[in-house]
Every structure is written in structure tokens, then in C-alpha cells.
MARKEMAR-952531 format. One record per atom (N, C-alpha, C): z, y, x. Coordinates in steps of 0.05 Angstrom, whole numbers, plus 5000, padded with zeros to 4 digits. Layout:
ZYX;...
This chain:
304940586819;303340296811;304540156794;303840086767;304439946743;304839596748;306739516735;307739196739;308039156708;308238916706;308938806681;310538606683;312938476677;313238206677;314138076649;312137916644;313337826618;314737576616;315137526593;316737316593;317037126572;317236906562;318236726539;322236686543;323836696527;325636556533;327036486504;328636226506;329636186478;332636206492;334236196512;336336156518;337536326530;335536606540;336236766556;335936756590;335736496592;336136436625;332836496637;330436456629;328036606628;327836876632;328937026610;329437376610;330537466634;333737346639;335037386666;333337436690;330937226692;330037136713;328537316724;327437476693;324437676696;326437946708;328537926694;329938146709;330038196738;330137916744;330837906771;329137976796;326537856775;323737976789;323438226791;324138306775;323438636766;325138776783;327138706790;329238896807;328938876843;327538626842;325338626875;322838796866;321338816849;319138986846;320739286842;323339296841;323639666846;324739716868;324139526888;325139636913;323239736933;320239656919;318639736932;317340016925;317440246949;317040506929;314240506919;313740626902;311840706883;311940526866;312540296858;312740056842;315140156811;313240246795;313940166764;313539956753;315739846738;315739536724;317739526697;314839416684;316939356648;317439046651;318839096638;319938706634;319438736607;318138526596;317638466562;317138166556;318138106536;318837876522;316337886511;315237606511;311337576498;311137736464;313637686449;313837846426;313538026428;314938236441;315838536442;314138686466;311738546469;309038716494;308438976492;308539056513;307339296512;305539306517;302339356505;300639236506;298439456528;298939746529;297539956533;298939876565;301639906564;303039826602;301839566617;301739376597;300539216613;297239136623;296539416609;293839356611;292639536628;295039746634;294839876659;296239806686;297539566685;298339506710;297039366724;297539326752;296239276774;295938916778;298938916767;300038546764;301738516742;300538316738;302938176718;303837956727;307037866725;307237676729;308837536702;308937236698;309437076676;311436826681;313436876663;315636656666;315236466638;316536256644;317336066620;319235916626;320435846606;321435626615;320735326611;321635046625;319734846616;321334676597;319134606576;320134376564;317834106572;319333976558;317433676571;315233706597;316833786610;316333766644;313533986650;313534146634;311234376632;312234566625;309834806619;310535076607;310835036573;312635296562;312735196540;311235326531;310235166500;308135176481;307235476474;309235636472;308735946457;307636016490;307936046510;307036176530;303736026538;303835816534;301135686538;298935736521;299535736489;298835926464;297436216475;299136396480;299536676488;297636646517;297536506533;295636426553;292536436538;292336236520;289736166511;288636396503;288736526487;287836786477;288537116500;290237066514;290837336528;288837406548;287337286557;283837336576;282337536563;281837466526;280437566512;280937746496;283337906503;285638086487;285738306506;287438196531;288238446554;286038406568;286138676589;285238666606;286538606639;285538376640;287738146661;285838166682;282638166678;281138086703;281238236730;282138236750;282038386775;285738416782;286838336769;290338436769;290338206776;293438326801;294838086811;296137916799;296537656795;298637546778;300237376787;302137256776;304537066794;305537006769;307336756771;308636606754;312036566769;313136426743;316536416755;317236286732;318736016731;320035826709;322835766720;324135696688;326535666692;326135336692;329035196694;328834826684;331534806677;331634566666;334234436662;334634316691;332734176695;333633996727;331433986740;332333886772;331433996788;327133836786;327533636777;325033526775;324333556747;324633796730;323533786703;321733926697;319734006717;316834106709;317134286707;319234506726;318634826733;315834886752;315434646774;312634666785;310534666772;311134396752;308434416736;307834536715;310234776705;309735026691;308835256694;308835256725;308335516738;304935466745;304135096758;301935116764;300135196733;300235156715;299235086693;299335406683;301035606689;300835866685;298936056700;299335916733;296536016749;294035956742;293735696733;291635576731;290335816700;291035836687;290036046667;290036326668;291336426695;291736636700;288836656724;287436476740;285336456746;283336476728;282936276705;281436316690;280236556674;282936736667;282537006653;281437176680;280737116715;280637296725;281637476745;284037306737;286837536758;285837366788;287537476812;288437416837;290737276832;291237036844;294936946843;295636966868;297536996864;299237066899;302236896894;303836816920;306736796920;307536856949;305936876973;306836846994;306536567011;307636397003;307136157009;309536187032;308436037050;310336007069;310636207089;307736377098;306536557104;308936777115;311036787099;313237027100;315136817105;315336597114;318636517118;319736377101;322936447103;324136377084;325336567070;326036577052;325636307037;322936247027;322135957023;318735977020;318335906996;316435976987;315936096954;313435986953;312535726955;309935636949;308135696927;309435626906;308035706878;308935966861;311035926861;313336196850;315735966845;318436196845;320736076843;321235966808;323135746825;324235646798;328135646800;328535706772;331735696763;332635456755;334835356755;335935086745;338035276728;337935196701;340435256684;343435246685;343335046703;346334946704;347635136721;346835356736;347335486752;344935706754;344535776734;342035986737;342136316756;344436396752;344636596778;344936526808;344836266813;344836206841;341936226857;339636296837;336736356843;336136646841;338236816833;338037136833;335637206865;337537216879;336437286901;333837256910;332136876905;330136846906;328436886888;329237036859;327537106841;326737486853;329137596867;328537896875;326237886902;327337706917;325337706940;322037646932;322037496908;318837346899;318037726885;319737716873;318738036858;317938186879;319238286903;319038476925;316538366935;315838186945;313438046958;311038116945;311038056917;308938096901;307838406898;309938566888;310038836896;308738916919;309338856944;308438886973;305238836973;304638606958;302138506963;299838696934;301038736920;299738886899;299339176912;300739336923;300839586942;298439536960;298339316971;296439226992;293639276994;292839116965;290339056954;290139286936;291839456925;290339666902;291939886901;293439986930;293840246935;291640416943;291440726931;289040796942;289740996966;
């Protein structure tokens, strides 16, 4: 089963967290994942993916404008409807808008006809209600949280789409 982890990253922090999400996906047998920046997206892989996870840095307490612009057109260009979707963010401050950025992404994914998932508190610790957020001060302190999120997303996609 194919998975796409997309991101926009200016400083490299969101790109690093995208790799951690992919590391978690790789832990699930049968999962194939491609990590791509929005600028270098493999459209064929994205269209063939059962699950798409999108990451954004936060600016002005919300997702990056580049990500919002991509989301505003993606549902019309790519085959997103019916896929499982998820979101993650990076931020400079604990209350710097990471959750708001994730909520914005999830809203756009729903409008595109995707199903969204995080596992919430049903999977126990660590609780990931909407999606993980990493802080730039110590970006790699969140590595484990991000790969756990990737694994959980892959496990859910397998339950939903495995034939």
C-alpha cells in the first residue's frame, strides 16, 4: 500500500519531521512511503496513495500560506477523495499555532473528500488528538512522537484499505 508524506519547509524542521512520520510508516508491513516537498511532488505516487499526510510550519499562528494555496487547489487537481488523511506541524513556540495549523489542514482534507484520523486518546500514550507538533527549539525531541503517529496512520490505512 502506498503512502505519501507531503510537507513545506523553509528551515528544514518540517522536512525532518516528515522523515520521522515516514519512519513510522515503514514499520508497518506492506507499507511503501514516499516523502516529498510540495515543490517536488510525485503526482503519480500521490494519486496512487491510500493515505496522504501533510505537514506545515506555522506562521502567524496558522499554517504556511504556501500550504494553504496548495490545499485550495489540490482537491481539484489530485485524486484525494476517499483517501485517509492526516496532518502535522512545526512551530517556534508551544502556543505558536501548531494545533490551529493542523486543524486548518484537516478541514481542507475533509472538503477534498478525505477521511481524517489521528487515533486520539483511544490508542493511549502518547495521546495525539489532531496530529503531532514539534517545536523548533529542540526539534528532535519530538522524533518518537512523529514516528508513532506515522505508524498509527499506516496501521489505520491498512485496516481500512487492505484487500
